[in-house]
C-alpha positions, 0 to 999 in steps of 0.5 A: 616791748609789744613792738619788739615781740611782734617783730620777733614773732614775725621774724620766726614766722618767716624762718619757719615758712622759709624752712618748710618751703625750701628746696624743690617745689615738690619737697614741700609739706602742705596740709590745707584746711578742710573745706567746708569748715565747719561741716555737717556732711562731708569735707575735703582735705588737700595735702601734699608731701615731699617727693621721697615719702613713700609711706605717710598717712592722714590721721584724724584725733578727737580732743582727748588724743584718740585716734578717730580715723586714719587714711593711708596716703599712697600718693604724694599729692592729693585729697581726702574726703571725710564724712561725718558718719565716719567720725561723729560731732564735735572738734577734731585735729587732723595731721600728716603723720610719716614714720610716727612723726607729725609733719603738719596739723589742722583743726576741724569742726563737725556739726 
């Protein structure tokens, strides 16, 4: 049973990855892990949005779901610098959001 479940999980990962990467290279949604993570001063988050996206944002949430900071994204590819003074210390999640729909999410730790 364990082997069967592992195979099913791997198959689902492959389907998810292929659907995420389907189409032209410019149509991928990519949200990279912030570097460095954890951090105490500043970190950088790189992203890529599909070519047809005209309005999106990167939103940082606290673990209660409250919005700590929102960065409007005016380019389909770029990077955002986040400082600890903008958010505070703790565990946070950040998401690429378009028209209220979360496209991708990651976690970060500020020491």
